[in-house]
Structures are given as structure tokens and as C-alpha cells.
C-alpha positions as CSV (number, residue, x, y, z in Angstrom):
1,M,202.0,185.8,31.2
2,K,201.8,182.7,28.8
3,K,203.0,179.4,30.4
4,N,205.7,177.6,28.3
5,V,205.5,174.1,28.2
6,S,208.5,171.9,27.4
7,N,209.0,170.1,24.2
8,F,205.8,171.6,22.8
9,S,207.4,173.8,20.2
10,F,206.6,174.3,16.5
11,T,210.3,173.5,16.1
12,N,210.0,170.1,17.7
13,L,207.2,169.4,15.4
14,V,209.1,170.4,12.4
15,E,212.1,168.2,13.4
16,R,209.7,165.3,14.0
17,L,208.3,165.6,10.5
18,F,211.6,165.9,9.2
19,I,213.0,162.8,11.0
20,L,210.1,160.7,9.7
21,V,210.2,162.0,6.1
22,V,213.9,160.9,6.1
23,F,212.9,157.7,7.6
24,L,210.2,156.8,5.2
25,L,212.3,157.7,2.2
26,T,215.2,155.4,3.8
27,V,213.0,152.5,4.4
28,G,210.6,153.0,1.4
29,C,207.2,152.9,3.4
30,N,203.8,153.6,1.4
31,S,202.6,157.1,1.9
32,S,199.6,158.0,3.6
33,K,197.4,161.4,4.1
34,N,198.6,161.4,7.8
35,V,202.1,160.9,8.5
36,D,201.5,160.2,11.9
37,Y,200.3,156.9,11.5
38,E,202.7,155.5,8.9
39,I,202.8,151.8,9.4
40,C,206.2,150.0,8.3
41,T,205.6,146.5,10.2
42,T,202.4,144.8,11.5
43,E,203.9,143.6,14.7
44,L,202.7,145.3,18.1
45,P,204.3,145.5,21.2
46,Q,203.1,143.0,24.0
47,F,202.1,144.4,27.3
48,S,202.0,141.9,30.6
49,K,199.4,144.1,31.7
50,E,196.3,145.7,30.1
51,G,195.4,149.3,31.3
52,G,193.1,149.4,33.9
53,F,192.4,150.4,37.8
54,F,194.8,148.9,40.4
55,S,195.0,148.8,44.1
56,N,198.8,148.2,44.4
57,N,202.0,149.2,42.6
58,F,203.5,146.5,40.2
59,N,206.1,146.4,37.2
60,L,205.0,146.5,33.5
61,A,206.8,144.3,31.2
62,L,206.9,144.8,27.3
63,S,207.9,142.2,24.7
64,S,208.2,141.7,21.1
65,E,207.4,138.2,19.8
66,L,210.2,138.6,17.0
67,G,212.8,139.9,19.3
68,N,212.5,143.5,18.0
69,A,213.3,146.5,19.7
70,I,210.7,148.6,21.8
71,Y,210.5,152.2,22.3
72,Y,208.1,153.6,24.7
73,T,207.1,157.0,26.4
74,L,205.3,157.9,29.5
75,D,204.0,161.4,28.6
76,G,201.6,160.9,25.8
77,S,203.9,161.4,23.1
78,D,204.3,159.4,20.0
79,P,207.5,157.4,20.7
80,R,208.5,157.0,17.2
81,F,209.4,160.9,17.1
82,S,209.3,162.0,20.5
83,K,212.6,163.4,22.4
84,T,211.5,161.7,25.5
85,A,211.2,158.1,24.0
86,K,213.2,155.5,25.5
87,K,214.4,152.1,24.4
88,Y,212.8,149.5,26.4
89,K,215.6,147.7,28.3
90,K,213.8,146.8,31.8
91,E,210.4,146.6,33.4
92,I,208.4,150.1,33.8
93,S,207.3,150.6,37.4
94,I,203.6,151.2,37.6
95,Y,202.6,153.4,40.8
96,N,200.2,155.9,42.0
97,N,201.9,159.1,40.7
98,S,199.0,161.5,41.8
99,N,201.3,163.5,44.1
100,E,203.7,164.3,41.3
101,P,203.5,167.8,40.1
102,N,200.8,168.9,37.6
103,I,201.8,169.6,34.0
104,Y,198.8,170.1,31.7
105,S,196.5,170.8,34.4
106,A,198.9,173.5,35.8
107,L,198.4,175.7,32.5
108,K,196.3,178.9,32.8
109,D,196.7,180.4,29.4
110,V,193.5,178.0,28.3
111,T,190.7,180.6,28.6
112,L,190.0,184.5,28.4
113,N,187.8,184.0,31.6
114,E,189.1,184.4,34.8
115,Y,190.8,181.2,35.8
116,N,193.5,179.8,38.4
117,P,194.6,176.4,37.6
118,P,194.6,174.0,40.8
119,E,197.3,174.5,43.6
120,F,197.0,170.9,44.6
121,N,198.0,168.0,42.6
122,V,195.3,166.2,40.7
123,E,194.6,162.7,40.5
124,K,197.0,161.0,37.8
125,G,197.5,157.6,36.0
126,I,200.4,156.5,34.1
127,V,200.0,156.5,30.1
128,V,202.4,154.0,28.3
129,R,202.7,154.5,24.6
130,A,205.0,151.8,23.0
131,V,206.1,150.8,19.2
132,I,208.1,148.0,17.9
133,K,210.9,149.0,15.4
134,D,211.8,146.2,13.3
135,K,215.5,146.0,12.2
136,K,214.7,146.2,8.5
137,L,211.4,147.5,8.1
138,G,211.3,150.3,10.7
139,F,208.5,151.6,13.1
140,G,205.1,149.9,13.5
141,Q,201.9,151.4,15.0
142,T,202.0,152.5,18.5
143,V,199.8,150.9,21.2
144,E,198.6,152.8,24.2
145,N,197.8,151.5,27.8
146,S,196.6,153.8,30.5
147,Y,197.4,152.5,34.4
148,F,195.7,154.0,37.3
149,V,196.9,152.9,40.9
150,G,195.3,153.6,44.3
151,K,192.0,155.6,42.9
152,T,189.3,155.3,45.5
153,A,186.5,157.7,44.4
154,P,183.3,155.8,43.9
155,Y,183.0,157.1,40.4
156,Y,185.6,155.2,39.0
157,S,183.7,152.1,39.3
158,Q,180.2,153.5,38.8
159,M,180.8,155.1,35.6
160,R,183.0,154.8,32.4
161,V,186.5,156.4,32.5
162,I,188.0,157.6,29.2
163,S,191.6,158.1,28.9
164,M,192.6,160.2,26.0
165,V,196.1,160.3,25.0
166,T,197.9,162.6,22.3
167,D,201.1,164.4,21.9
168,A,200.8,167.4,24.1
169,Y,201.9,169.8,21.0
170,Y,198.4,169.2,19.5
171,L,196.5,170.4,22.5
172,F,198.6,172.5,24.7
173,D,201.6,174.1,22.8
174,E,201.5,177.8,23.5
175,D,201.2,179.0,20.2
176,N,199.4,176.3,18.3
177,G,197.6,174.1,20.8
178,A,194.0,173.5,20.1
179,Y,193.2,173.8,23.9
180,M,195.1,177.3,24.2
181,I,194.4,180.9,23.7
182,G,197.1,180.9,21.4
183,S,199.6,183.3,20.1
184,K,197.3,184.5,17.0
185,Y,194.9,185.8,19.6
186,Y,197.3,188.1,20.9
187,E,198.5,189.2,17.4
188,W,195.1,190.0,16.7
189,K,194.4,191.9,19.9
190,N,197.5,194.1,19.2
191,S,196.5,194.9,15.6
192,D,194.0,197.7,14.2
193,L,191.5,194.6,13.6
194,Y,190.8,193.9,17.3
195,Q,187.2,194.3,18.7
196,E,186.3,193.8,22.2
197,Y,184.0,191.1,22.7
198,H,182.7,188.9,26.0
199,P,185.6,186.5,27.1
200,G,183.2,183.7,26.1
201,D,182.3,185.0,22.5
202,V,183.3,182.4,19.6
203,L,184.5,185.7,17.8
204,N,187.6,185.9,19.9
205,V,190.3,184.7,17.9
206,T,191.8,181.9,20.0
207,N,192.9,178.6,19.1
208,Y,190.0,176.7,21.1
209,N,187.5,178.8,18.9
210,S,188.7,177.4,15.8
211,D,186.8,174.8,14.1
212,G,186.7,172.7,11.0
213,K,188.8,169.4,10.2
214,E,191.8,171.5,9.7
215,N,191.9,172.1,13.6
216,E,191.3,168.1,14.3
217,F,194.2,166.4,15.9
218,P,194.8,162.7,16.4
219,V,194.4,161.0,19.9
220,C,193.9,157.5,21.4
221,I,191.2,156.9,23.6
222,Q,190.9,154.0,26.1
223,V,187.6,153.3,27.7
224,F,187.4,151.6,31.2
225,E,184.4,150.1,32.9
226,K,184.5,149.2,36.6
227,G,188.3,149.4,36.3
228,K,188.8,147.1,33.4
229,S,189.7,148.2,30.0
230,V,187.0,147.4,27.5
231,Y,187.5,149.6,24.3
232,S,190.5,151.5,22.7
233,T,190.8,153.2,19.3
234,K,192.5,155.9,17.7
235,V,190.4,158.6,16.2
236,G,190.5,162.5,15.2
237,A,189.5,165.1,17.9
238,R,188.2,168.9,18.1
239,I,187.3,171.1,20.7
240,A,183.5,171.2,20.6
241,G,180.7,173.6,21.9
242,N,179.9,177.1,21.2
243,W,180.5,179.7,24.3
244,S,181.5,176.8,26.5
245,R,184.8,176.3,24.5
246,S,186.0,179.4,26.5
247,N,185.7,177.1,29.8
248,A,188.8,175.9,31.4
249,Q,187.2,172.6,31.0
250,K,186.3,172.2,27.1
251,S,184.4,169.9,25.4
252,F,185.7,167.2,23.0
253,R,184.3,165.7,19.9
254,F,185.9,162.5,18.4
255,Y,185.6,161.6,14.9
256,A,186.3,158.1,13.6
257,R,188.0,157.9,10.0
258,K,190.0,155.6,8.2
259,E,192.9,157.6,8.2
260,Y,193.2,157.1,11.9
261,G,192.4,153.4,11.9
262,S,188.8,152.6,11.5
263,K,185.5,154.5,10.1
264,S,183.6,153.6,13.1
265,M,183.8,153.3,16.9
266,D,182.2,150.0,17.4
267,Y,181.4,150.2,21.1
268,E,178.4,150.6,23.4
269,F,178.9,153.9,24.8
270,F,175.2,154.3,25.8
271,D,173.6,151.2,27.8
272,E,170.0,151.7,26.6
273,L,170.4,153.1,23.3
274,K,168.6,151.2,20.4
275,D,167.2,151.7,17.0
276,A,163.6,151.8,15.9
277,N,163.7,148.0,15.5
278,G,165.0,147.4,19.1
279,N,168.4,146.7,18.3
280,Q,171.1,148.0,20.3
281,I,173.3,150.9,18.5
282,N,177.0,150.1,18.9
283,S,178.6,151.7,16.2
284,F,179.2,155.6,15.9
285,D,181.2,157.7,13.6
286,K,181.5,160.5,16.1
287,I,180.4,161.3,19.7
288,T,180.9,164.4,22.0
289,L,182.3,164.7,25.5
290,R,180.2,167.5,26.6
291,N,181.1,169.9,29.7
292,G,177.4,170.5,30.3
293,G,177.3,173.8,28.1
294,N,175.5,176.7,29.7
295,D,174.9,174.4,32.9
296,S,178.9,173.6,33.3
297,S,179.2,176.2,36.4
298,E,175.7,175.2,37.7
299,V,174.4,171.5,38.0
300,R,175.4,170.0,34.9
301,I,172.3,167.7,34.7
302,R,169.8,170.2,33.0
303,D,170.2,168.8,29.5
304,P,170.6,165.1,29.9
305,L,167.6,165.4,32.4
306,I,165.2,167.1,29.8
307,H,166.3,164.6,27.2
308,K,165.4,161.7,29.4
309,L,161.9,163.2,30.5
310,V,160.9,163.7,26.8
311,S,162.3,160.6,25.4
312,D,159.1,159.3,24.4
313,L,157.7,162.0,22.4
314,S,157.8,162.4,18.8
315,C,161.1,164.4,18.8
316,D,164.6,162.9,18.4
317,I,167.0,163.2,21.3
318,M,170.5,162.8,22.2
319,A,171.2,159.8,24.3
320,S,173.9,160.3,27.2
321,E,176.2,158.5,29.6
322,P,178.2,160.0,32.3
323,C,182.0,159.4,32.3
324,I,185.4,160.6,33.7
325,L,188.1,161.9,31.4
326,F,191.9,161.9,31.8
327,I,194.1,163.6,29.4
328,N,197.6,162.3,29.0
329,G,197.2,160.8,32.5
330,E,195.8,163.7,34.5
331,F,192.3,164.2,35.6
332,W,189.9,166.2,33.4
333,G,186.8,165.5,35.3
334,F,183.3,164.9,34.6
335,Y,181.6,164.9,31.2
336,M,178.5,163.6,29.4
337,I,179.2,161.4,26.6
338,R,176.4,162.6,23.9
339,E,175.4,161.4,20.4
340,K,175.9,164.0,17.6
341,T,172.6,164.4,15.6
342,D,173.3,164.3,12.1
343,G,173.0,161.9,9.1
344,E,174.6,159.4,10.6
345,Y,172.4,159.5,13.7
346,I,169.2,159.1,11.5
347,K,170.8,156.2,9.7
348,S,171.6,154.3,12.8
349,H,168.3,155.1,14.4
350,Y,166.0,154.4,11.5
351,G,167.9,152.8,8.9
352,I,167.6,155.5,6.2
353,K,170.7,156.2,4.2
354,K,172.4,159.3,4.5
355,K,172.1,160.2,0.7
356,N,168.0,160.3,1.2
357,V,168.2,162.5,4.5
358,A,168.2,166.1,5.1
359,V,169.4,167.6,8.6
360,L,169.1,171.4,9.2
361,K,170.8,172.8,12.0
362,N,170.5,176.7,13.0
363,S,170.1,177.5,9.4
364,Q,173.1,175.2,8.6
365,I,172.9,172.2,6.4
366,E,174.1,169.2,8.3
367,E,173.3,166.8,6.0
368,G,171.6,167.4,2.4
369,E,171.7,170.2,-0.3
370,V,170.9,173.8,-0.5
371,E,167.6,173.0,-1.8
372,D,166.6,171.1,1.3
373,L,167.3,174.3,3.1
374,D,165.3,176.6,0.8
375,E,162.4,174.2,0.7
376,F,162.1,174.3,4.6
377,R,162.5,178.0,4.6
378,Q,159.9,178.4,2.2
379,F,157.7,176.0,4.0
380,C,157.9,178.0,7.3
381,V,157.1,181.3,5.5
382,W,154.1,179.7,4.0
383,A,152.7,178.0,7.1
384,A,153.2,181.1,9.0
385,K,150.6,183.0,6.7
386,A,148.6,180.5,4.7
387,D,145.1,180.2,5.7
388,M,144.9,176.9,8.0
389,T,141.0,176.9,8.5
390,D,141.3,175.6,4.7
391,K,141.4,171.9,4.8
392,E,143.6,171.6,1.9
393,N,146.3,174.2,3.4
394,Y,146.0,172.2,6.7
395,K,146.4,169.0,5.0
396,T,149.5,170.2,3.0
397,F,151.1,171.3,6.4
398,C,150.4,167.8,7.8
399,D,152.0,166.3,4.8
400,F,155.2,168.4,5.0
401,M,155.4,168.4,8.4
402,D,155.1,165.3,11.6
403,V,152.4,167.6,13.3
404,Q,153.0,165.7,16.6
405,S,156.6,166.4,16.4
406,F,155.9,170.2,15.7
407,M,153.4,169.9,18.8
408,D,155.8,168.0,21.2
409,Y,158.5,170.4,20.4
410,M,156.7,173.8,20.9
411,A,155.1,172.4,24.4
412,V,158.8,171.2,25.6
413,Q,160.5,174.2,24.6
414,T,157.9,176.7,26.2
415,Y,157.4,174.5,29.3
416,I,160.9,174.6,30.2
417,N,161.3,178.4,29.3
418,N,164.3,177.5,27.2
419,F,165.7,181.1,26.8
420,D,168.5,180.1,24.4
421,W,166.1,178.9,21.7
422,V,163.3,181.5,21.8
423,K,165.7,184.6,22.2
424,N,165.6,184.9,18.2
425,Y,164.2,181.7,16.8
426,T,167.1,181.1,15.0
427,N,169.2,179.3,17.9
428,N,169.3,175.7,18.9
429,W,166.8,174.2,16.5
430,Q,167.3,171.3,14.3
431,V,165.1,169.6,12.0
432,W,165.4,166.4,9.6
433,H,163.4,164.5,7.2
434,S,163.6,161.6,4.7
435,K,163.8,162.9,0.9
436,S,162.0,159.7,-0.2
437,I,159.2,157.6,0.9
438,E,159.9,154.0,1.8
439,P,156.6,152.3,3.1
440,N,158.6,149.7,5.3
441,V,161.2,152.0,7.0
442,H,160.1,153.8,10.1
443,K,159.8,157.7,9.7
444,A,160.9,157.4,6.0
445,D,157.8,159.5,5.0
446,N,159.2,162.6,3.7
447,K,158.1,164.8,6.9
448,W,160.0,167.0,8.6
449,R,160.7,166.3,12.2
450,F,162.3,168.0,15.5
451,I,165.4,167.0,17.3
452,F,166.1,168.3,20.7
453,Y,169.8,169.6,21.8
454,D,171.1,172.3,24.0
455,T,168.2,172.6,26.1
456,E,170.1,173.8,29.4
457,Y,169.5,177.3,29.3
458,S,166.1,176.6,30.7
459,S,164.3,175.5,33.9
460,G,165.4,178.2,36.2
461,I,168.9,178.4,35.5
462,Y,171.1,181.5,36.7
463,N,167.8,182.5,38.5
464,Q,167.0,184.5,35.3
465,E,163.5,185.9,35.1
466,D,162.7,184.4,31.6
467,T,163.5,181.0,32.9
468,H,161.8,181.2,36.0
469,Y,159.1,179.0,36.5
470,E,156.5,181.9,36.7
471,Y,157.6,183.0,33.3
472,D,154.9,182.7,30.6
473,L,157.1,181.8,27.4
474,L,154.0,180.2,25.6
475,N,152.2,183.5,25.4
476,K,155.2,185.9,25.2
477,M,156.9,184.2,22.5
478,Y,155.2,186.1,19.7
479,L,156.9,189.4,20.6
480,E,160.0,188.6,18.5
481,K,159.9,188.1,14.4
482,D,161.8,186.1,12.0
483,E,160.6,185.8,8.6
484,K,162.7,182.7,7.7
485,F,162.1,180.3,11.0
486,N,159.6,181.8,13.2
487,F,158.0,178.6,14.8
488,A,156.0,180.9,17.0
489,D,154.0,182.4,14.1
490,M,153.5,179.0,12.6
491,L,152.0,177.8,15.7
492,R,149.8,180.9,16.3
493,N,148.7,180.6,12.7
494,L,147.8,176.6,12.9
495,C,145.9,177.5,16.1
496,K,143.4,179.3,14.0
497,N,142.4,175.6,12.8
498,Q,140.3,174.5,15.7
499,E,141.1,170.9,15.4
500,F,144.8,171.6,15.7
501,L,144.3,174.1,18.5
502,Q,142.4,171.4,20.5
503,A,144.9,168.6,19.6
504,F,147.6,171.0,20.8
505,Y,146.1,171.8,24.0
506,D,145.2,168.1,25.0
507,N,149.0,167.3,24.0
508,Y,150.5,169.9,25.9
509,L,148.5,169.1,29.1
510,N,149.3,165.4,28.9
511,I,153.2,166.5,28.6
512,I,152.7,168.3,31.8
513,E,151.1,165.7,33.5
514,N,153.0,163.0,32.3
515,N,156.5,163.8,31.1
516,F,157.0,166.4,33.8
517,D,155.2,164.8,36.7
518,P,156.9,166.5,39.5
519,N,157.2,163.2,41.4
520,K,159.0,161.7,38.4
521,V,161.4,164.4,38.0
522,I,162.4,164.8,41.4
523,K,163.0,160.9,41.6
524,I,165.5,161.2,38.4
525,I,167.3,164.4,39.8
526,D,167.9,162.5,43.1
527,E,169.1,159.4,41.2
528,Y,171.4,161.6,39.3
529,M,172.8,163.2,42.4
530,D,173.5,159.7,44.0
531,E,175.6,158.9,40.9
532,Y,177.1,162.2,39.7
533,K,177.5,164.6,42.7
534,K,181.0,163.6,43.8
535,A,182.3,163.4,40.3
536,I,180.8,167.1,39.7
537,M,182.0,168.4,42.7
538,D,185.5,167.0,42.1
539,T,185.4,168.4,38.7
540,Y,184.4,171.9,40.1
541,F,187.3,171.9,42.4
542,R,189.9,170.8,39.8
543,F,188.7,174.0,37.5
544,G,188.4,176.3,40.3
545,L,184.8,176.7,40.9
546,T,185.4,176.1,44.6
547,W,182.2,178.3,45.4
548,M,180.0,175.5,44.2
549,K,181.1,173.6,47.7
550,Y,178.6,175.8,49.2
551,N,176.1,176.7,46.4
552,F,175.5,173.1,44.6
553,D,172.8,171.9,46.9
554,P,170.9,175.1,46.8
555,E,171.6,175.1,42.9
556,I,169.9,171.4,42.9
557,E,166.9,172.7,45.2
558,D,166.2,175.4,42.8
559,L,165.9,173.0,39.9
560,K,163.7,170.8,41.7
561,T,161.6,173.9,42.6
562,F,161.1,174.6,39.2
563,Y,159.9,171.3,38.4
564,Q,157.7,171.5,41.4
565,K,155.9,174.5,40.8
566,R,156.1,175.1,37.0
567,P,152.9,172.6,36.3
568,E,150.7,175.2,38.1
569,Y,151.9,178.2,36.1
570,A,152.2,176.2,32.7
571,K,148.3,175.1,32.9
572,K,147.3,178.6,33.8
573,Y,149.1,180.0,30.7
574,L,147.9,177.0,28.5
575,D,144.5,178.0,29.5
576,I,145.0,181.5,28.6
577,F,146.8,180.7,25.3
578,Y,143.7,178.2,24.6
579,E,141.0,180.8,24.9
580,T,142.9,183.5,23.3
581,H,142.8,181.4,20.2
582,K,139.4,179.7,20.6
583,K,136.5,180.9,18.6
């Protein structure tokens, strides 16, 4: 049965929009693309205390320097339109509200998978959205602050906390909310067009499987470090991911746009993220809060672990930082903040203008033109068939492809046994290049390079045979063919060139012994667990994965076992590979 959420109906939205339109016609405000962000006065409400984490209850005062009226809400809704908005008359009580009933956490119709919302009251904070209403001009811009009282878990001070605030209609309306299954699914299911898919399949016609800018909604985010507010902004948000969209805990992507307030999020989301010149990267047009993808019901650290281990190689990686998310004041659990690898990523990391960059992902154009995809496809087909013992052909390959990046990419993917990459050679691959040569700009040499992402379906996950430490992906990946992008056939053909074969062997061996040194890997896993385990476990309980109480530590041990035992087998398979291709 679909659960109804009060005040989230489409009718309410229409009413809000009608009120706003009438208001705008009355006061003569300038029009904009996003009516939710009409600003008719520049005055902002003043808060007696900024949002943050507090030990004790207190009273919050709101004020206007010009003596204007202030309206506010405590449920995340916009006080300019909301039926729950109140005119500020007295101080607002800020207290530990975690024992109050769950609202959004109580919703069940958020996944087609088996799911039972928590029967306990999740941790909560108080969200205050306030706005000035000028007597003559009308409403100004809303200001949001989130307050958390009596929160004792160590991760609230160990990692970033992000409070996401939005009108519940956008996320949780039973018909139209982006987080929900949605009424269109049930209409589809009862129609002649219905086809039965796995509950996690993105082909299910659910709201949360919808993508594109038309499914983006406005949110306010406030970031806390060690209990103090350090950054806040207004952005657009979408549900992110592939099959993991079907999880009760979903991933989000935030988009900075001028229509929300700013074209960039100017904050250091990643502590140690630097560009090619050693400068801190502190501006982003988009970021992702990732639920762990395929690893979301396992240990949640596979992908960031692998990216950290290979960060010194000639492939690009996504930076990551752990965080805790609250939505409209309710605990939403542990996430990893991740970069989005696109044209803006290349610009911020290397200083190459987006117009001079092509980025391809899974046969799709992230940045660039159709010609770029055609060029790369034709190159892959040629490289898999051309005589690489011919010096001119091999030089052509090296001029077109960063050979070191290719060798690193193939070595890592086969070492970790990334099933989600190799199963059809058209999944979870990404490449980029500069379209022009700029001598003084790092990597602006027109060569294609690889980017790692979604590597977590690997390293023994699910105790699956073809991700196991004994599995020989390096020699078995030739079994499947793809005429467009078969990197395995490219590798096999290149190995006819004995110079390349030797370089590939030596490079692979170096990666085994250095990047994946078992002592190094185990040390990082232990460090992650010291910091993340409590937050991950609380997230599992929040989303009904209580079985992990007894299975989490064994899963961690299985991950360690993979990296402890994998070198022996990887070296053996590398030797077989070398002898097979050596002349």
C-alpha cells in the first residue's frame, strides 16, 4: 500500500504556484526561469545562532534589521508558499527532537526491493527556513539553518555532515516525488506495456529511475565540519546511480547553476584534492553523494579504496570524502562525496578548456561531439587488427593513445577482477583527450587516457567466482567480443609487439608489488574501519540491513583476504600471459 504524506499533493503545488503568480503580478517582480527563486527584496533574516551541533537546548531568535515581517517553517518547506509557514513572533525552541516520530524515514514506497522502514526513531535535527517579507516589495530569498542537539556519535565530528533541505513534494510526493516508486509505475504495471524486470533494473518505470534535467529539483545544502557550519548554498539535485537507484538509500548528485544562485560550489569538499600544478581544487559545478553502488550492502569501501591505491598511476580517479547526510532533518546515513568525471573535471584538474576536451563514457558523449566518439571507435577497431609489429603502426597507436594509461588501466581492471567492466566490455569505461596540443599544459597532447570509476564490483564481492582472488581475468577476458570497444583485443594485438609486451609485463608486476602491496592495502582498510565502521553500521540499521550486524566483520575479512592472496595468483597469471604472447 502506498503511504500518503500530508501536504505533498500535486494540488498543493498548483496552489503554491498560483499564489506565487498572483503575488508576482501584484508586486511587479522581475521574472526568472525558476519561480521558486523569485527575489523581490534583498534583505535576509538574521539568526541569533548559526546552524551546527549543540550539547544543550536553546531558543533561537530571528530578526529583521528593517523591521520587516519574517515567515519560517520547520519541515523543510518553502515559507513563501507553505501552508505550514508561521509568522515569526517569538523565539523558536531548539532541542533534541530525535525521539519524535519519523516522517520521511517512515516511507516504504521508495524501492521495489524488499524493504521495511525503521521501527525506531532515527536521529533528527531541526531545520529552520526563514524569509523576509517586505511590506512593499514582498518576499526575499530564503535562508536555511539546521540545528542538531545532543548528537554523541563520534562520526559527527570525524567527518563532514551535510544537511539537505527541500520541499518534501520534490522528493517524497507519492505520485511525483523523485525518491519514490511513483504512480506512473503502477499505471505501467497495470498496462499492456508492462514487462517484468529485476526489482533493481533501471528499466522499471519508477520515479527514481527517471533522469535528466527535467527531473532535477531545488535543494539547500549546509555543510558542517566538527559541528560547525562551514558552507551553505542552493543547488539542483537529482537521484544518481544505476541499479543502486533501487536501494532504499539512494545516491544524489548536486548541480550548481546560476538559476539557483551560483554556477559553482566554492568549497573544499576534498581535503587533499589538487590540480596538476599542486593547487587545491575548491570549486565544483557538480558533486555526487554515493551510496556505495554495488558495494552498498557489503562493506562500502571497495571503490574509494581502489581509487586511493591507484592514485599515482596514469589514469584519472575520483576523489572521495566520507560524510553523513540528513534530509529535512532526518538521518540518511553514510555516503561518499565523489567528483563527477566530465569536462569540468578535466578543466579543474589540468586547466584544459572544456571546448577543447572530449570525454566518452560507455559509448556516450559526456563532453565533445559525435565525431569524437566515431574517431575513438574507429581507432579501437583499427588497434585490435593492425600489425603492431610494424613500427609505424605502433607509433600511430602511441601518438593516439597514452600507452602508460592503457597499460595501467588494463592491469588494474584485471588485477581486481572487475566483473562489472569485463562482462561485456561496454560498461563502466571512460576515456578523455584534449582535442588540441598545448605544449605548456599538462596532458594537453591529444592522446586518449582512461578514467577509473565504479570499480567496486570486484575484489571478491558477493563471494562471486569471477571476482574471487583465484580468478584469472587477465587470460580469460578474450572470451567475449565487441567490435566497437574491445580493449581486450587491443591488448592482445599490441602484445604481438615484443617491446610493448615486455613493458606491459614489467608495469603489471610493479603495480602488483607496489600499488597492491598487501601490507599497504590492509593498513588503509583498517584506517577506513576505524573512521567509518560505526557510521556504516548505523546506516545499515537505518535502512533495514540488520543482518550486517553479524556479517560486516566477516565481509571485511573477506576483502582483506582478497588483497592478501591475490598477488600470488596475479603473478602466476601474468607469467602465463607473458609466455603465451612471447615469441
